[in-house]
ROLUM-35719 format. One record per atom (N, C-alpha, C): atom name; x, y, z; residue in three letters; residue number from 1. Coordinates in nm, 4 decimals, decimal comma. Example, Ala and Ser with C-alpha at 12.3 -4.5 7.8 and 13.67 -1.06 7.14 Angstrom:
% residues 2
GUZA|atomo|east|north|up|residuo|num
GUZA|N|1,3190|-0,5690|0,7800|ALA|1;
GUZA|CA|1,2300|-0,4500|0,7800|ALA|1;
GUZA|C|1,3200|-0,3300|0,7800|ALA|1;
GUZA|N|1,2850|-0,2250|0,7080|SER|2;
GUZA|CA|1,3670|-0,1060|0,7140|SER|2;
GUZA|C|1,2900|0,0030|0,7870|SER|2;
% end
This chain:
% residues 136
GUZA|atomo|east|north|up|residuo|num
GUZA|N|10,5742|11,1461|13,8368|UNK|1;
GUZA|CA|10,6374|11,0354|13,7684|UNK|1;
GUZA|C|10,6055|11,0446|13,6199|UNK|1;
GUZA|N|10,7065|11,0457|13,5376|UNK|2;
GUZA|CA|10,6845|11,0528|13,3933|UNK|2;
GUZA|C|10,6748|10,9124|13,3363|UNK|2;
GUZA|N|10,5995|10,9020|13,2305|UNK|3;
GUZA|CA|10,5775|10,7734|13,1663|UNK|3;
GUZA|C|10,6724|10,7591|13,0483|UNK|3;
GUZA|N|10,7369|10,6426|13,0294|UNK|4;
GUZA|CA|10,8346|10,6279|12,9221|UNK|4;
GUZA|C|10,7731|10,6235|12,7824|UNK|4;
GUZA|N|10,6454|10,5933|12,7722|UNK|5;
GUZA|CA|10,5805|10,5838|12,6420|UNK|5;
GUZA|C|10,5313|10,7208|12,5977|UNK|5;
GUZA|N|10,5417|10,7543|12,4665|UNK|6;
GUZA|CA|10,4953|10,8846|12,4203|UNK|6;
GUZA|C|10,3453|10,9027|12,4378|UNK|6;
GUZA|N|10,2692|10,7964|12,4222|UNK|7;
GUZA|CA|10,1243|10,8013|12,4428|UNK|7;
GUZA|C|10,0904|10,6888|12,5394|UNK|7;
GUZA|N|10,0875|10,7164|12,6691|UNK|8;
GUZA|CA|10,0727|10,6110|12,7680|UNK|8;
GUZA|C|9,9471|10,5267|12,7506|UNK|8;
GUZA|N|9,8350|10,5860|12,7112|UNK|9;
GUZA|CA|9,7118|10,5094|12,7035|UNK|9;
GUZA|C|9,7190|10,3997|12,5990|UNK|9;
GUZA|N|9,8105|10,4110|12,5026|UNK|10;
GUZA|CA|9,8201|10,3102|12,3978|UNK|10;
GUZA|C|9,9005|10,1897|12,4426|UNK|10;
GUZA|N|9,9710|10,1980|12,5538|UNK|11;
GUZA|CA|10,0573|10,0881|12,5935|UNK|11;
GUZA|C|10,0291|10,0382|12,7346|UNK|11;
GUZA|N|9,9309|10,0933|12,8022|UNK|12;
GUZA|CA|9,9053|10,0562|12,9401|UNK|12;
GUZA|C|9,7910|9,9555|12,9455|UNK|12;
GUZA|N|9,8146|9,8376|13,0021|UNK|13;
GUZA|CA|9,7044|9,7427|13,0180|UNK|13;
GUZA|C|9,6032|9,7976|13,1176|UNK|13;
GUZA|N|9,4809|9,7518|13,1082|UNK|14;
GUZA|CA|9,3788|9,7959|13,2028|UNK|14;
GUZA|C|9,4090|9,7464|13,3431|UNK|14;
GUZA|N|9,4613|9,6247|13,3536|UNK|15;
GUZA|CA|9,4922|9,5655|13,4823|UNK|15;
GUZA|C|9,6356|9,5133|13,4788|UNK|15;
GUZA|N|9,6997|9,5026|13,5932|UNK|16;
GUZA|CA|9,8397|9,4575|13,5936|UNK|16;
GUZA|C|9,8606|9,3197|13,5307|UNK|16;
GUZA|N|9,7621|9,2308|13,5410|UNK|17;
GUZA|CA|9,7794|9,0971|13,4855|UNK|17;
GUZA|C|9,7244|9,0838|13,3433|UNK|17;
GUZA|N|9,6873|9,1941|13,2831|UNK|18;
GUZA|CA|9,6330|9,1927|13,1469|UNK|18;
GUZA|C|9,7408|9,1487|13,0485|UNK|18;
GUZA|N|9,7022|9,0694|12,9492|UNK|19;
GUZA|CA|9,7981|9,0139|12,8534|UNK|19;
GUZA|C|9,8092|9,0939|12,7244|UNK|19;
GUZA|N|9,7196|9,1882|12,7014|UNK|20;
GUZA|CA|9,7252|9,2703|12,5805|UNK|20;
GUZA|C|9,7163|9,4171|12,6186|UNK|20;
GUZA|N|9,7625|9,5024|12,5293|UNK|21;
GUZA|CA|9,7557|9,6459|12,5535|UNK|21;
GUZA|C|9,6341|9,7036|12,4812|UNK|21;
GUZA|N|9,6053|9,8272|12,5130|UNK|22;
GUZA|CA|9,4939|9,8956|12,4481|UNK|22;
GUZA|C|9,5166|9,9048|12,2970|UNK|22;
GUZA|N|9,6388|9,9298|12,2580|UNK|23;
GUZA|CA|9,6703|9,9383|12,1155|UNK|23;
GUZA|C|9,6396|9,8061|12,0456|UNK|23;
GUZA|N|9,6807|9,6961|12,1062|UNK|24;
GUZA|CA|9,6523|9,5657|12,0457|UNK|24;
GUZA|C|9,5029|9,5394|12,0355|UNK|24;
GUZA|N|9,4280|9,5828|12,1372|UNK|25;
GUZA|CA|9,2830|9,5616|12,1355|UNK|25;
GUZA|C|9,2135|9,6492|12,0313|UNK|25;
GUZA|N|9,2758|9,7564|11,9892|UNK|26;
GUZA|CA|9,2155|9,8445|11,8883|UNK|26;
GUZA|C|9,2379|9,7966|11,7453|UNK|26;
GUZA|N|9,3338|9,7090|11,7230|UNK|27;
GUZA|CA|9,3669|9,6670|11,5863|UNK|27;
GUZA|C|9,2542|9,5882|11,5203|UNK|27;
GUZA|N|9,1954|9,4939|11,5908|UNK|28;
GUZA|CA|9,0888|9,4114|11,5344|UNK|28;
GUZA|C|8,9685|9,4922|11,4888|UNK|28;
GUZA|N|8,9142|9,5769|11,5758|UNK|29;
GUZA|CA|8,8009|9,6587|11,5323|UNK|29;
GUZA|C|8,8338|9,7509|11,4150|UNK|29;
GUZA|N|8,9553|9,8052|11,4108|UNK|30;
GUZA|CA|8,9914|9,8921|11,2989|UNK|30;
GUZA|C|8,9975|9,8129|11,1688|UNK|30;
GUZA|N|9,0515|9,6921|11,1736|UNK|31;
GUZA|CA|9,0539|9,6090|11,0530|UNK|31;
GUZA|C|8,9119|9,5767|11,0070|UNK|31;
GUZA|N|8,8239|9,5458|11,1010|UNK|32;
GUZA|CA|8,6849|9,5137|11,0666|UNK|32;
GUZA|C|8,6154|9,6341|11,0050|UNK|32;
GUZA|N|8,6294|9,7500|11,0668|UNK|33;
GUZA|CA|8,5642|9,8701|11,0154|UNK|33;
GUZA|C|8,6202|9,9079|10,8785|UNK|33;
GUZA|N|8,7479|9,8838|10,8557|UNK|34;
GUZA|CA|8,8079|9,9127|10,7248|UNK|34;
GUZA|C|8,7412|9,8298|10,6155|UNK|34;
GUZA|N|8,7223|9,7010|10,6409|UNK|35;
GUZA|CA|8,6582|9,6141|10,5420|UNK|35;
GUZA|C|8,5112|9,6534|10,5233|UNK|35;
GUZA|N|8,4416|9,6796|10,6319|UNK|36;
GUZA|CA|8,3001|9,7179|10,6228|UNK|36;
GUZA|C|8,2854|9,8487|10,5460|UNK|36;
GUZA|N|8,3769|9,9429|10,5667|UNK|37;
GUZA|CA|8,3709|10,0703|10,4943|UNK|37;
GUZA|C|8,3820|10,0464|10,3439|UNK|37;
GUZA|N|8,4725|9,9609|10,3033|UNK|38;
GUZA|CA|8,4902|9,9327|10,1604|UNK|38;
GUZA|C|8,3671|9,8635|10,1026|UNK|38;
GUZA|N|8,3111|9,7677|10,1757|UNK|39;
GUZA|CA|8,1936|9,6968|10,1254|UNK|39;
GUZA|C|8,0700|9,7870|10,1185|UNK|39;
GUZA|N|8,0502|9,8715|10,2185|UNK|40;
GUZA|CA|7,9331|9,9599|10,2122|UNK|40;
GUZA|C|7,9481|10,0620|10,1002|UNK|40;
GUZA|N|8,0705|10,1021|10,0705|UNK|41;
GUZA|CA|8,0907|10,1923|9,9575|UNK|41;
GUZA|C|8,0517|10,1232|9,8273|UNK|41;
GUZA|N|8,0935|9,9974|9,8122|UNK|42;
GUZA|CA|8,0584|9,9232|9,6908|UNK|42;
GUZA|C|7,9071|9,9031|9,6805|UNK|42;
GUZA|N|7,8405|9,8750|9,7922|UNK|43;
GUZA|CA|7,6954|9,8591|9,7921|UNK|43;
GUZA|C|7,6278|9,9917|9,7565|UNK|43;
GUZA|N|7,6786|10,1005|9,8130|UNK|44;
GUZA|CA|7,6242|10,2320|9,7815|UNK|44;
GUZA|C|7,6404|10,2634|9,6337|UNK|44;
GUZA|N|7,7560|10,2340|9,5793|UNK|45;
GUZA|CA|7,7802|10,2571|9,4377|UNK|45;
GUZA|C|7,6858|10,1735|9,3511|UNK|45;
GUZA|N|7,6621|10,0489|9,3900|UNK|46;
GUZA|CA|7,5715|9,9615|9,3143|UNK|46;
GUZA|C|7,4291|10,0161|9,3151|UNK|46;
GUZA|N|7,3812|10,0596|9,4307|UNK|47;
GUZA|CA|7,2460|10,1161|9,4373|UNK|47;
GUZA|C|7,2372|10,2455|9,3572|UNK|47;
GUZA|N|7,3397|10,3272|9,3644|UNK|48;
GUZA|CA|7,3380|10,4548|9,2941|UNK|48;
GUZA|C|7,3379|10,4332|9,1431|UNK|48;
GUZA|N|7,4221|10,3422|9,0956|UNK|49;
GUZA|CA|7,4306|10,3151|8,9520|UNK|49;
GUZA|C|7,3008|10,2527|8,9008|UNK|49;
GUZA|N|7,2379|10,1676|8,9815|UNK|50;
GUZA|CA|7,1138|10,1023|8,9384|UNK|50;
GUZA|C|6,9942|10,1970|8,9412|UNK|50;
GUZA|N|7,0093|10,3114|9,0039|UNK|51;
GUZA|CA|6,9005|10,4081|9,0092|UNK|51;
GUZA|C|6,8022|10,3818|9,1220|UNK|51;
GUZA|N|6,8343|10,2949|9,2117|UNK|52;
GUZA|CA|6,7478|10,2628|9,3255|UNK|52;
GUZA|C|6,7641|10,3724|9,4304|UNK|52;
GUZA|N|6,6726|10,4665|9,4312|UNK|53;
GUZA|CA|6,6820|10,5833|9,5177|UNK|53;
GUZA|C|6,6698|10,5461|9,6652|UNK|53;
GUZA|N|6,5755|10,4590|9,6979|UNK|54;
GUZA|CA|6,5556|10,4190|9,8377|UNK|54;
GUZA|C|6,6793|10,3441|9,8884|UNK|54;
GUZA|N|6,7311|10,2520|9,8090|UNK|55;
GUZA|CA|6,8509|10,1786|9,8479|UNK|55;
GUZA|C|6,9698|10,2709|9,8652|UNK|55;
GUZA|N|6,9810|10,3695|9,7753|UNK|56;
GUZA|CA|7,0909|10,4655|9,7849|UNK|56;
GUZA|C|7,0820|10,5444|9,9147|UNK|56;
GUZA|N|6,9623|10,5860|9,9524|UNK|57;
GUZA|CA|6,9454|10,6625|10,0765|UNK|57;
GUZA|C|6,9753|10,5767|10,1993|UNK|57;
GUZA|N|6,9257|10,4533|10,1988|UNK|58;
GUZA|CA|6,9454|10,3671|10,3159|UNK|58;
GUZA|C|7,0927|10,3279|10,3318|UNK|58;
GUZA|N|7,1526|10,2804|10,2242|UNK|59;
GUZA|CA|7,2927|10,2390|10,2329|UNK|59;
GUZA|C|7,3823|10,3607|10,2497|UNK|59;
GUZA|N|7,3441|10,4726|10,1898|UNK|60;
GUZA|CA|7,4233|10,5945|10,2038|UNK|60;
GUZA|C|7,4312|10,6426|10,3470|UNK|60;
GUZA|N|7,3203|10,6343|10,4193|UNK|61;
GUZA|CA|7,3239|10,6780|10,5596|UNK|61;
GUZA|C|7,4077|10,5822|10,6441|UNK|61;
GUZA|N|7,3962|10,4519|10,6168|UNK|62;
GUZA|CA|7,4800|10,3557|10,6900|UNK|62;
GUZA|C|7,6275|10,3774|10,6580|UNK|62;
GUZA|N|7,6563|10,3979|10,5309|UNK|63;
GUZA|CA|7,7950|10,4188|10,4899|UNK|63;
GUZA|C|7,8520|10,5459|10,5545|UNK|63;
GUZA|N|7,7721|10,6497|10,5637|UNK|64;
GUZA|CA|7,8178|10,7729|10,6278|UNK|64;
GUZA|C|7,8565|10,7521|10,7731|UNK|64;
GUZA|N|7,7768|10,6742|10,8450|UNK|65;
GUZA|CA|7,8092|10,6447|10,9849|UNK|65;
GUZA|C|7,9383|10,5624|10,9946|UNK|65;
GUZA|N|7,9523|10,4664|10,9044|UNK|66;
GUZA|CA|8,0714|10,3820|10,9070|UNK|66;
GUZA|C|8,1958|10,4629|10,8711|UNK|66;
GUZA|N|8,1834|10,5544|10,7770|UNK|67;
GUZA|CA|8,2977|10,6394|10,7406|UNK|67;
GUZA|C|8,3385|10,7257|10,8597|UNK|67;
GUZA|N|8,2416|10,7794|10,9326|UNK|68;
GUZA|CA|8,2740|10,8592|11,0510|UNK|68;
GUZA|C|8,3458|10,7745|11,1560|UNK|68;
GUZA|N|8,2982|10,6524|11,1774|UNK|69;
GUZA|CA|8,3638|10,5626|11,2730|UNK|69;
GUZA|C|8,5048|10,5298|11,2264|UNK|69;
GUZA|N|8,5200|10,5010|11,0988|UNK|70;
GUZA|CA|8,6508|10,4673|11,0426|UNK|70;
GUZA|C|8,7477|10,5850|11,0579|UNK|70;
GUZA|N|8,7024|10,7039|11,0224|UNK|71;
GUZA|CA|8,7886|10,8225|11,0322|UNK|71;
GUZA|C|8,8307|10,8474|11,1767|UNK|71;
GUZA|N|8,7369|10,8356|11,2683|UNK|72;
GUZA|CA|8,7695|10,8556|11,4092|UNK|72;
GUZA|C|8,8697|10,7524|11,4601|UNK|72;
GUZA|N|8,8501|10,6280|11,4193|UNK|73;
GUZA|CA|8,9415|10,5222|11,4636|UNK|73;
GUZA|C|9,0821|10,5440|11,4085|UNK|73;
GUZA|N|9,0907|10,5820|11,2820|UNK|74;
GUZA|CA|9,2234|10,6062|11,2221|UNK|74;
GUZA|C|9,2919|10,7229|11,2916|UNK|74;
GUZA|N|9,2170|10,8294|11,3180|UNK|75;
GUZA|CA|9,2775|10,9463|11,3820|UNK|75;
GUZA|C|9,3191|10,9187|11,5267|UNK|75;
GUZA|N|9,2533|10,8236|11,5924|UNK|76;
GUZA|CA|9,2912|10,7895|11,7293|UNK|76;
GUZA|C|9,4117|10,6959|11,7372|UNK|76;
GUZA|N|9,4367|10,6216|11,6322|UNK|77;
GUZA|CA|9,5373|10,5168|11,6412|UNK|77;
GUZA|C|9,6634|10,5426|11,5584|UNK|77;
GUZA|N|9,6624|10,6417|11,4703|UNK|78;
GUZA|CA|9,7766|10,6570|11,3790|UNK|78;
GUZA|C|9,9069|10,6897|11,4529|UNK|78;
GUZA|N|9,9012|10,7702|11,5577|UNK|79;
GUZA|CA|10,0246|10,8058|11,6295|UNK|79;
GUZA|C|10,0857|10,6884|11,7043|UNK|79;
GUZA|N|10,0075|10,6120|11,7824|UNK|80;
GUZA|CA|10,0684|10,4959|11,8494|UNK|80;
GUZA|C|10,1252|10,3932|11,7506|UNK|80;
GUZA|N|10,0708|10,3888|11,6290|UNK|81;
GUZA|CA|10,1225|10,2964|11,5290|UNK|81;
GUZA|C|10,2458|10,3503|11,4582|UNK|81;
GUZA|N|10,2753|10,4771|11,4777|UNK|82;
GUZA|CA|10,3917|10,5372|11,4124|UNK|82;
GUZA|C|10,3634|10,5835|11,2703|UNK|82;
GUZA|N|10,2364|10,5970|11,2353|UNK|83;
GUZA|CA|10,2001|10,6441|11,1024|UNK|83;
GUZA|C|10,2030|10,7967|11,1015|UNK|83;
GUZA|N|10,2209|10,8533|10,9842|UNK|84;
GUZA|CA|10,2212|10,9989|10,9718|UNK|84;
GUZA|C|10,0773|11,0501|10,9605|UNK|84;
GUZA|N|10,0595|11,1758|10,9954|UNK|85;
GUZA|CA|9,9284|11,2378|10,9792|UNK|85;
GUZA|C|9,8901|11,2398|10,8319|UNK|85;
GUZA|N|9,9877|11,2595|10,7472|UNK|86;
GUZA|CA|9,9632|11,2607|10,6027|UNK|86;
GUZA|C|9,9044|11,1272|10,5563|UNK|86;
GUZA|N|9,9624|11,0164|10,6021|UNK|87;
GUZA|CA|9,9102|10,8844|10,5655|UNK|87;
GUZA|C|9,7689|10,8655|10,6193|UNK|87;
GUZA|N|9,7462|10,9052|10,7442|UNK|88;
GUZA|CA|9,6131|10,8895|10,8043|UNK|88;
GUZA|C|9,5079|10,9683|10,7261|UNK|88;
GUZA|N|9,5384|11,0924|10,6944|UNK|89;
GUZA|CA|9,4426|11,1737|10,6188|UNK|89;
GUZA|C|9,4224|11,1204|10,4781|UNK|89;
GUZA|N|9,5288|11,0722|10,4168|UNK|90;
GUZA|CA|9,5190|11,0153|10,2833|UNK|90;
GUZA|C|9,4264|10,8936|10,2822|UNK|90;
GUZA|N|9,4384|10,8089|10,3822|UNK|91;
GUZA|CA|9,3523|10,6907|10,3864|UNK|91;
GUZA|C|9,2067|10,7278|10,4118|UNK|91;
GUZA|N|9,1842|10,8333|10,4843|UNK|92;
GUZA|CA|9,0461|10,8770|10,5081|UNK|92;
GUZA|C|8,9877|10,9395|10,3821|UNK|92;
GUZA|N|9,0643|11,0239|10,3161|UNK|93;
GUZA|CA|9,0134|11,0961|10,1991|UNK|93;
GUZA|C|8,9979|11,0092|10,0747|UNK|93;
GUZA|N|9,0713|10,8995|10,0669|UNK|94;
GUZA|CA|9,0599|10,8143|9,9481|UNK|94;
GUZA|C|8,9522|10,7073|9,9614|UNK|94;
GUZA|N|8,8774|10,7107|10,0696|UNK|95;
GUZA|CA|8,7618|10,6230|10,0840|UNK|95;
GUZA|C|8,7970|10,4755|10,0914|UNK|95;
GUZA|N|8,7290|10,3945|10,0083|UNK|96;
GUZA|CA|8,7484|10,2495|10,0204|UNK|96;
GUZA|C|8,8901|10,2038|9,9856|UNK|96;
GUZA|N|8,9573|10,2738|9,8970|UNK|97;
GUZA|CA|9,0956|10,2381|9,8642|UNK|97;
GUZA|C|9,1834|10,2578|9,9868|UNK|97;
GUZA|N|9,1655|10,3699|10,0555|UNK|98;
GUZA|CA|9,2402|10,3955|10,1778|UNK|98;
GUZA|C|9,2061|10,2965|10,2876|UNK|98;
GUZA|N|9,0787|10,2590|10,2971|UNK|99;
GUZA|CA|9,0381|10,1621|10,3987|UNK|99;
GUZA|C|9,1043|10,0272|10,3738|UNK|99;
GUZA|N|9,1098|9,9859|10,2499|UNK|100;
GUZA|CA|9,1765|9,8592|10,2182|UNK|100;
GUZA|C|9,3270|9,8699|10,2414|UNK|100;
GUZA|N|9,3833|9,9871|10,2163|UNK|101;
GUZA|CA|9,5251|10,0090|10,2431|UNK|101;
GUZA|C|9,5542|9,9965|10,3925|UNK|101;
GUZA|N|9,4670|10,0518|10,4754|UNK|102;
GUZA|CA|9,4828|10,0400|10,6207|UNK|102;
GUZA|C|9,4738|9,8933|10,6615|UNK|102;
GUZA|N|9,3776|9,8216|10,6065|UNK|103;
GUZA|CA|9,3616|9,6798|10,6391|UNK|103;
GUZA|C|9,4884|9,6013|10,6050|UNK|103;
GUZA|N|9,5391|9,6215|10,4846|UNK|104;
GUZA|CA|9,6583|9,5491|10,4408|UNK|104;
GUZA|C|9,7794|9,5867|10,5270|UNK|104;
GUZA|N|9,7941|9,7148|10,5554|UNK|105;
GUZA|CA|9,9090|9,7583|10,6356|UNK|105;
GUZA|C|9,9009|9,7030|10,7777|UNK|105;
GUZA|N|9,7820|9,7011|10,8364|UNK|106;
GUZA|CA|9,7677|9,6450|10,9700|UNK|106;
GUZA|C|9,7995|9,4957|10,9700|UNK|106;
GUZA|N|9,7544|9,4246|10,8673|UNK|107;
GUZA|CA|9,7842|9,2811|10,8589|UNK|107;
GUZA|C|9,9349|9,2578|10,8501|UNK|107;
GUZA|N|10,0046|9,3432|10,7771|UNK|108;
GUZA|CA|10,1492|9,3275|10,7622|UNK|108;
GUZA|C|10,2242|9,3652|10,8901|UNK|108;
GUZA|N|10,1795|9,4712|10,9567|UNK|109;
GUZA|CA|10,2518|9,5227|11,0728|UNK|109;
GUZA|C|10,2089|9,4592|11,2046|UNK|109;
GUZA|N|10,1004|9,3836|11,2042|UNK|110;
GUZA|CA|10,0463|9,3309|11,3294|UNK|110;
GUZA|C|10,1449|9,2452|11,4085|UNK|110;
GUZA|N|10,2215|9,1546|11,3473|UNK|111;
GUZA|CA|10,3176|9,0777|11,4274|UNK|111;
GUZA|C|10,4219|9,1663|11,4961|UNK|111;
GUZA|N|10,4720|9,2659|11,4271|UNK|112;
GUZA|CA|10,5715|9,3557|11,4872|UNK|112;
GUZA|C|10,5083|9,4397|11,5979|UNK|112;
GUZA|N|10,3863|9,4847|11,5775|UNK|113;
GUZA|CA|10,3164|9,5627|11,6805|UNK|113;
GUZA|C|10,2963|9,4765|11,8044|UNK|113;
GUZA|N|10,2519|9,3531|11,7834|UNK|114;
GUZA|CA|10,2290|9,2621|11,8954|UNK|114;
GUZA|C|10,3587|9,2377|11,9727|UNK|114;
GUZA|N|10,4673|9,2124|11,9025|UNK|115;
GUZA|CA|10,5961|9,1879|11,9684|UNK|115;
GUZA|C|10,6410|9,3098|12,0477|UNK|115;
GUZA|N|10,6256|9,4289|11,9891|UNK|116;
GUZA|CA|10,6664|9,5528|12,0570|UNK|116;
GUZA|C|10,5825|9,5769|12,1827|UNK|116;
GUZA|N|10,4522|9,5572|12,1719|UNK|117;
GUZA|CA|10,3639|9,5815|12,2864|UNK|117;
GUZA|C|10,3867|9,4785|12,3969|UNK|117;
GUZA|N|10,4111|9,3534|12,3587|UNK|118;
GUZA|CA|10,4380|9,2511|12,4593|UNK|118;
GUZA|C|10,5701|9,2785|12,5308|UNK|118;
GUZA|N|10,6685|9,3311|12,4580|UNK|119;
GUZA|CA|10,7954|9,3685|12,5210|UNK|119;
GUZA|C|10,7732|9,4804|12,6230|UNK|119;
GUZA|N|10,6854|9,5742|12,5914|UNK|120;
GUZA|CA|10,6538|9,6821|12,6858|UNK|120;
GUZA|C|10,5880|9,6264|12,8118|UNK|120;
GUZA|N|10,4973|9,5304|12,7936|UNK|121;
GUZA|CA|10,4308|9,4703|12,9094|UNK|121;
GUZA|C|10,5324|9,3972|12,9967|UNK|121;
GUZA|N|10,6205|9,3196|12,9344|UNK|122;
GUZA|CA|10,7226|9,2471|13,0112|UNK|122;
GUZA|C|10,8151|9,3437|13,0858|UNK|122;
GUZA|N|10,8554|9,4519|13,0205|UNK|123;
GUZA|CA|10,9420|9,5507|13,0855|UNK|123;
GUZA|C|10,8700|9,6159|13,2033|UNK|123;
GUZA|N|10,7430|9,6470|13,1863|UNK|124;
GUZA|CA|10,6651|9,7090|13,2932|UNK|124;
GUZA|C|10,6489|9,6121|13,4102|UNK|124;
GUZA|N|10,6248|9,4849|13,3801|UNK|125;
GUZA|CA|10,6123|9,3854|13,4863|UNK|125;
GUZA|C|10,7450|9,3675|13,5592|UNK|125;
GUZA|N|10,8545|9,3729|13,4863|UNK|126;
GUZA|CA|10,9865|9,3602|13,5481|UNK|126;
GUZA|C|11,0146|9,4789|13,6398|UNK|126;
GUZA|N|10,9804|9,6004|13,5937|UNK|127;
GUZA|CA|10,9979|9,7195|13,6773|UNK|127;
GUZA|C|10,9152|9,7078|13,8042|UNK|127;
GUZA|N|10,7916|9,6615|13,7903|UNK|128;
GUZA|CA|10,7033|9,6462|13,9051|UNK|128;
GUZA|C|10,7603|9,5421|14,0035|UNK|128;
GUZA|N|10,8137|9,4334|13,9494|UNK|129;
GUZA|CA|10,8742|9,3305|14,0329|UNK|129;
GUZA|C|10,9969|9,3845|14,1049|UNK|129;
GUZA|N|11,0788|9,4625|14,0340|UNK|130;
GUZA|CA|11,1983|9,5203|14,0944|UNK|130;
GUZA|C|11,1607|9,6192|14,2039|UNK|130;
GUZA|N|11,0554|9,6948|14,1847|UNK|131;
GUZA|CA|11,0121|9,7921|14,2852|UNK|131;
GUZA|C|10,9578|9,7204|14,4088|UNK|131;
GUZA|N|10,8892|9,6095|14,3874|UNK|132;
GUZA|CA|10,8338|9,5389|14,5039|UNK|132;
GUZA|C|10,9447|9,4705|14,5827|UNK|132;
GUZA|N|11,0522|9,4294|14,5193|UNK|133;
GUZA|CA|11,1646|9,3698|14,5899|UNK|133;
GUZA|C|11,2396|9,4745|14,6685|UNK|133;
GUZA|N|11,2526|9,5950|14,6109|UNK|134;
GUZA|CA|11,3242|9,7047|14,6767|UNK|134;
GUZA|C|11,2448|9,7649|14,7927|UNK|134;
GUZA|N|11,1140|9,7490|14,7906|UNK|135;
GUZA|CA|11,0306|9,8082|14,8965|UNK|135;
GUZA|C|11,0525|9,7333|15,0277|UNK|135;
GUZA|N|11,0553|9,8088|15,1403|UNK|136;
GUZA|CA|11,0776|9,7429|15,2718|UNK|136;
GUZA|C|10,9593|9,6627|15,3169|UNK|136;
% end
């Protein structure tokens, strides 16, 4: 049986009665990590400019972990969102500017994403209902 979605894991609820899709559940954490990435970069820059070596090392290591999480999240979600690889890489390579761009774009596109994903859930539930009626 083939799946109608190009990336099934992004549109399949965990349970049949689930009200949100995996893609919808990934949007909130990505927005949060985008903001945290920008703030830790600013904190790192402040420590570096002030000459605080210990602060630079501590915030730098935290920022590095957050950047890795941010990059991984963007690379996992860009295709289900319909973004290009070029845009995804650009947002990763431009650091906090790219992170804020992702945040703003997600805020703008979130209503349309939600509507599209909910339509997929309704269609899937309708197919399931039709199959159960057709079954002997």
